[in-house]
C-alpha positions, 0 to 999 in steps of 0.5 A: 601787937600794934592796937589794943582794939581795932573797929572792922567797918563792914560795908560790901564784904558781909562775910567771914571767909577770905575778908582781908579787912577782917584778917589784917585787923586781927593780925594787927590787933588784940581785939576787934569790933565788927560794925555795920552803920546803916546810913539813912542817906543810902537807905533813903536814896531813890535808887535804893530798892526795898528788896536789896535793903531787905537782902542786906538786912538778912545777910547782916543777921547771918554775918552776926550769927557766924561772928557769934559762933567765933566769940564775936557779934556785929555792932550795928548803928544807925546814922551818919558813918563818920559820927557813929564811927567816931562815937563807937571809938570813944566808947571802945577805945579803938585806935584803928579802923579797917575796911574794904576799898571803895570804887564808887564815887559817892563812897570814896567821898564818904570814906575820905570824910571818915578818914580826915575827921576820925583820929584813927589809923585807917586802913583800906583793904582789897577785898572787893575785886579780883584785879584792882583798877590801877593793876591793868594798864596799857603800855602807856600806863592808861586804863583800858576802855575796851574789854577785849584788850583789857581782858588779855592782860587781866587773865595774866594776872597773879590773883591772890589766893583766898584766905580762910575764915578765923576760928576765933574773933576776939571782940570786947563785950558790952559794946552797945548795938541796935536790934538787927532788922530783918526782911523778906526776900525770895533769895536766901541771904548771907555767906552760907547761902552764897557758898552753897550756891557756888558749889551747886553752880560749879558742879551742875551749870558751869561746864556749859555755862557758855551756852545755857547762859544765853537761854533765859528759860534754862537754869544756865546762869550762876545765880551768884550776882547779888552774893558778890554785890554784897561781898557775902561771896569773895571774888577769889573764892569764886575764881579758885572754885571755878579753877578746880573744875576741869577746863571747859568752854563754860569755865572760860566763859564764867571767868570772862564774866568776872573779868567783866565785873572787874572792868566795869569797876575800873571804868568807874574808878578812872572815868567817875563821870560815867556815874551821872553822864555818858562815858563818851561825852558828846552823847550827853547831848542826845535828844531823847523823847522820854515819853512818860507813858512809853516809859511807864508801859516798859516798867510794867511789862505792857510793851506788846513785845513779849520778850521785853514784857516777861523780863520786866515782869520777872524783874518786878515779881522777883528783883532779878532778870536774865542777863540776855533779857537785861540786854534786850529790854535795855536796848528796847527802852533806849533804842525803840522807846528813846528814852534816856539810858539813865531812867532805866539805870535808875529803875533797874536800881530800885528793883534789882537784888543784885543792883551794883553801880559799876555793873549797872551803869556799864550794862545800860551804856553798853546797851545805849551805845554810849559807853565803852563798847567798841561796837558803835551806837548802831547796834539795835536788838530786834525783840522779836528775833531775840526772842525767837533765838533765845526762847524759841519755844516761848517757855520763858515768856509764857512763864511770865506773860501767862496770858500768852500761854495759848499762842503757838510757839511760832507766833508767840514772839509776834502775836500781832501777826495772827489774824483777829479770828485766830487771836480769838480762837486761842482766847488771846486777843491783843488789846484785851487779853495781851497789849498791842504794841506801843511802838513799831520796831522797824520804824523806831529803829529808823528814828534811832538811827537818825537820832544818833547820827545827828550828834556826828559822833558814832 
């Protein structure tokens, strides 16, 4: 037995199933102390949303309950991680620290400080991704910056088999812990909720995920993103459960989404400058208009474009937004309103339950045309045609913009084409019952193209 007592530092692996840091610590130690440190620097950060914190709190309570079923408990501390882990090591006599590998620049810097300062044997375990950033490289040993060739190599990897939940977790009694906080969210939190959702998804939605996921009015998505973000669900467990289902286009499409998740993490790992700037640095000089009134209207869901407004209202009310709509509203903010993608990225992180830096940053740079995508900057979503294609009857739009319920489907994505008399007849007058358009798409498209072309870096 290598260690008498080890600390297992939970961060974004809030589960017992297939938790490599926990299982490795148990194999190396006579006893372990599961610990979570609530860092006030993170809790008070402008991008830390209240919903996500509440989801975390409930996840910690679920984790503590699962630990207690196995003879353990979660030690909660509040403060600087280096200081709190140091105190806990002194109190318990722990000689080792186990934790999951971090990928975000700030998290990597924090872990380096902890490992340098504490006199503990530090062990970073691989828990959060299917394929590590250094695992998929080109023939010249460089990271991929375009998804399609990355995916070809990614899917040939021999992914690890998920490991079972330990039956017993020995933990010394009497270690001081703070009361577990609680929060209120519309989505159930914790590992059991994650596994239940995974089961429901693979038995109902998975087989036609490739088509249904594009339509925001349909229950066609996995609803697993928040669980993966917090590590309440192991990506290896998600992949295994998926592969156990009959082969289908839907199954392949979902596996591709898991690859996108790894792809954006390896971009953040190899190119940490994307955390604050454009993947392609020439775009850092773009002269965004950043009109505060337009940005505020976008936030409120009052742009006058129904599919955009529906998405933003869904985000405000639930902390989640359908992925197709995320692309539409992001394109609208950057290409129609000419606002810096970082404004949208930050607002999403404040609001999203599944807010994850790698995926959020990658998605926003994709929409803005400043990221890794092979498609140049001139891809600009038309909010009307996108709405008509993916919400043809206006079901999604009318769910989140109920003032549009009287509008016939033919006009629901372009209500301004109804005459004033026609608007009055259906009791939905623009400027009174629903906002008038804050910009005209075709005009803004022209301005956006001119703005990007002026950089000579397309």
